[in-house]
LOMAR-327254 format. One record per residue (C-alpha): y, x, z. Coordinates in steps of 0.2 Angstrom, whole numbers, plus 5000, padded with zeros to 4 digits. Layout:
<nodes>
YXZ
...
</nodes>
This chain:
<nodes>
541255084727
539655184729
539055104712
540655144702
540655334708
538855334701
539455254684
540755394684
539655534687
538455474673
539755454660
540455634665
539055684655
539555604641
541255664642
540655844643
539755834627
541355774619
542355904625
541056024617
541255974600
543055894601
543956054593
542856054578
543055854573
544355744583
545255734600
545355564608
546655524621
546655364630
548155254631
547955164648
549355024651
549554854655
549554764638
549254604649
550054574666
551854594674
552654724661
551754684646
553354674636
553554854640
551954924633
552054904614
553655024614
552655144626
551055154617
552055174601
552855314608
551255404614
550355354597
551855424586
551555604596
549755604592
550155564574
551455684572
550355824578
548855754567
550055764551
550655934556
548856014553
549356134565
548156074581
546756174584
546356224566
546656054560
545755934572
546355754572
547055674587
546755484588
547155334602
545855244613
546755104621
546455014637
547154894648
547654914666
548254754668
549654844677
549154764695
547154744692
546254884701
544654834694
545054794675
546154974676
544555064682
543354984670
544455024656
544555204662
542655204663
542555144645
543755284639
542655414648
541155344638
541955344623
542455544624
544255544629
544955714632
546355644643
547255494648
549055434645
549355334660
549055224669
550655134669
550855044686
550655134702
549255054712
548155044697
548655234693
547955284711
546455174709
545955254692
546355444699
545255424714
543755314706
543855394688
544855534685
544255654700
542455614699
542455654680
543655794680
544955704669
546755734668
547955594669
549755604663
550755454667
552455404660
552855264672
551955284689
553255304701
552555284719
552955424731
551155394736
550455474721
551555634726
550555674741
548855604734
547455724733
547155744715
546155914711
547655964699
547255824687
548755714689
550555724682
551955614678
553255624665
554455494676
555255544692
554555484709
555455324718
555955434732
557155504718
557655324712
557955264730
559355394732
560055354716
560155164718
561055204735
562355294725
562555164713
562755024727
564055134737
565155164720
565054974718
565754944735
564154854741
564154854759
562554764763
560954704753
559354604755
557954684749
556254604741
554854694733
553154644725
551754664737
550954824730
550955014731
552455024719
553554894727
553254954745
553555124740
555155084731
555754964744
555555104758
556555224748
557855114743
558055054762
558055234769
559255304757
560555154756
560355164777
560755334776
562255314766
563055204778
562455024771
561554884778
559854804773
559954634782
558054604778
556554684768
555254544761
553754544751
553454424737
551954394728
551654394708
551054244700
551854104710
552653954703
553953924715
554854064726
556053934735
555253984752
555654164748
557454144744
557554024759
557254174770
558254314759
559654194759
559654164778
559854344780
561154364767
561954524760
563254574745
561754584734
559954544732
558954714726
557354644716
555954794717
554754694707
554254664690
555154584675
553854484667
553054414682
553754384702
555354484699
555954364687
555354204697
556354274713
557954284702
557854114695
557454034711
559054124719
560154064704
559453884706
559853894724
561553974721
561054104734
561654244723
562554264707
562154464704
560554574707
560154744709
558854804698
557654934700
556555024686
555254894686
556454744683
557354814667
556854764649
557554654636
556354514642
557254494658
558954434652
558154344636
557154234650
558454214663
560054184651
561854214654
561854194673
560954384674
562754444666
563354564678
561854614687
561454814687
560254954691
559455104685
557755164677
557155344672
558055404657
559055534649
560455574636
560555704622
559655794609
557955724614
558255544614
559355554600
557955634589
556655504595
557655354591
558055434573
556155464570
555455284575
556755214564
556555034571
554755044570
554954984589
556255014604
556355194606
557355174621
556255034629
555855084648
554755234648
554455244629
555255424628
554155474643
552455404634
552855514620
553155654630
551555624640
550455624624
551455784619
551055874634
549255844633
549155914615
550356064618
549256124634
547656104625
548256204610
548856334624
547256334632
546256334616
545156204624
544956014625
544256034641
545255964655
544656094668
545356224655
547056154648
547656074664
548156244669
549356254655
550156094657
551556164669
551756324657
552156224641
553156094650
554456224659
555456364655
555356514648
555156484631
555856414615
556556234619
555556094608
556155924605
555355784598
554955794579
554655984583
552655964588
552056054574
553256204576
552856204595
550956214591
551356354577
552256454591
550956434604
549556514590
550656654588
550756674606
552756624610
553256544624
553856364622
554956254635
554456074631
556055974633
555455824624
556255644623
556555624641
557155814646
555455864654
555555984668
553955984680
554156024699
552856054712
551256004707
551755904690
553055794699
554555764684
556255814690
557155674680
558655594677
559155394677
560055284666
561155174674
561255004665
562154824668
561754674658
563254624647
563354474637
561454434638
560954624633
560554774644
561854914640
561955094647
563455124658
563055314662
561755434668
561355524686
</nodes>
């Protein structure tokens, strides 16, 4: 750990030099997502969303007197703290002025503590949702455009009650994200009068989950809620449960939602349901039109990634600086009312308004509203798997 912090301090000197001349040349933003690992099927659209916002701003010619914005990608591995920290260190050395990410909660906390704080670097995550990040001492450097799992637990309890579920078995991926989400679901469902028969962790990367399913099935429950990852242990748990005939329907929180899950599980997943951060209305509809099939605009956390990138650039414009110590003070200001509402495709307009001294209220693709010290208020998209596809069935 000591060696890592020393490395961070050394690379801070490089970052300082980058801040000094970025205005005149180029601004780099890091995109730190799990391009490998248990959510890798989601990170293509997520990075596409973030980089679309950068291109939109660059093409407008309105950002800090024509400064270009470019992406520096790094792999977090989602659940690999060492890889994520090393990738973030490389970004700092490469002169990034902000980091979009990380994606999964555990690596986000590791990067925040070991890289962002020592280097004074701002992070805006589109998908790190652990409630533990809400109380982590971050020196005002951490923000997120997706809501905390504390809220998701409440939403899932509401959905389960509306569907008449009286009892659940609950399994979670054994990390910060899984534990925080499982705690939120358990407490919210119990508070609403439901019974949680068992809460059990599972490890990612196993070939056989029959022992875990045996314990879960012995406890019973109307539904098995799987707070895991769609490209890893969560999918393995569902396959094993189906093979054993233990459950036919599953509760699917955010980390389990993506087209890869029904593709890999098959028709037996039909009827399973859950929720993920998402909104309806002008913002997401506009983003869908802008993307025009280049990638899936409604893929989980893709709108939030577009918005995370946009907030960086709008805050820099508002502060007149690419130095995180300066522009971090403007992020809440550009994200919230009062001001003229700004949607996807209007980033050039927003930059022009800011330059003219006009307040903006960035709504974006995910109905951005930051509360407290950078928490997203957020809404949730309710989904159900029908005929092998994830369909939206409402919003909360």
